[in-house]
C-alpha positions in Angstrom: 0.0 0.0 0.0 1.2 3.5 -0.7 -0.3 7.0 -0.3 0.6 10.4 -1.7 -0.7 13.6 -0.3 -0.4 16.8 -2.3 -0.8 20.4 -1.3 -1.0 23.3 -3.8 -0.2 21.0 -6.7 -1.1 21.9 -10.3 -4.3 20.3 -11.7 -2.3 18.5 -14.4 -0.3 16.6 -11.8 -3.4 15.7 -9.8 -5.0 14.3 -13.0 -1.8 12.4 -13.8 -1.8 10.7 -10.4 -5.5 9.8 -10.8 -4.4 7.6 -13.8 -2.6 5.2 -11.4 -4.0 5.9 -7.9 -7.4 6.3 -6.3 -8.1 9.9 -5.1 -10.0 9.3 -1.8 -10.0 13.0 -0.8 -8.8 16.1 -2.5 -5.0 15.7 -2.9 -4.9 12.2 -1.2 -4.1 9.3 -3.5 -3.7 5.6 -2.5 -2.8 2.4 -4.4 -0.6 -0.7 -4.3 2.3 -1.0 -6.7 5.8 -2.4 -7.0 8.9 -0.5 -6.0 9.7 0.3 -9.7 6.2 1.7 -10.4 6.3 3.6 -7.1 9.6 5.3 -8.0 8.2 6.1 -11.5 5.1 7.8 -9.9 7.4 9.8 -7.6 9.4 11.0 -10.6 6.2 12.3 -12.1 5.4 14.1 -8.8 8.9 15.6 -8.7 8.6 16.8 -12.3 5.1 18.3 -12.0 4.9 19.7 -8.4 6.1 23.2 -9.1 5.5 25.4 -5.9 3.4 22.7 -4.0 4.5 20.1 -1.6 4.1 16.4 -1.4 4.6 13.3 0.8 4.6 9.7 -0.2 4.2 6.9 2.3 4.5 3.2 1.7 4.7 -0.1 3.6 8.3 -1.0 4.5 10.2 -3.5 6.6 11.3 -0.9 9.2 10.6 -0.6 12.9 7.6 1.7 12.2 6.3 -0.5 9.4 6.4 2.3 6.8 8.8 4.8 5.1 8.2 8.1 3.4 9.6 10.8 1.2 8.8 14.5 1.2 9.2 17.1 -1.5 8.6 20.9 -1.5 8.6 23.6 1.1 6.9 22.6 4.4 7.4 23.3 8.1 7.5 19.5 8.7 10.8 17.9 7.8 11.9 14.3 8.1 14.7 13.6 10.6 16.4 10.2 11.1 17.3 9.3 14.7 18.8 5.9 15.5 17.5 4.4 12.2 13.9 5.6 12.9 12.5 8.4 10.7 10.6 11.0 12.6 9.1 14.4 11.7 10.4 17.7 13.1 9.0 21.2 12.8 11.1 24.0 11.3 10.9 27.0 13.6 8.8 30.0 12.5 11.1 32.8 11.4 10.8 35.9 13.6 11.7 39.5 13.0 15.0 40.5 14.8 13.5 43.8 16.0 10.7 41.9 17.7 13.1 39.4 19.4 14.9 42.0 21.5 13.7 42.5 25.1 13.7 45.8 26.9 17.1 45.0 28.5 18.7 45.1 25.0 19.3 41.4 25.0 18.0 39.1 22.3 15.6 36.3 23.3 18.4 33.8 23.6 20.0 35.9 26.4 23.0 37.0 24.3 23.8 40.7 23.8 22.7 42.0 20.4 
């Protein structure tokens, strides 16, 4: 079993994925294919994603029972720790002017 979730993807990519996979919700595709076909589908996602983002999840013989790839800009990024793939959040960027306190020190306690 594999699943692909798209956000902000062009309609032509969504239509292309619908050729191979079942779209169970808007931007959510599922199916069962071999590794070779799965890789070919991911190449189509990479070629047609443009400014969107995507994640593909599939059954794998790992501790968690699955593996995944991500593509595009997103606050969630994969991080591998001790052979286990987890998801981390990229911190929200803050404006340097807003990060200074009244004492003239930055939020991290270091002088600016």
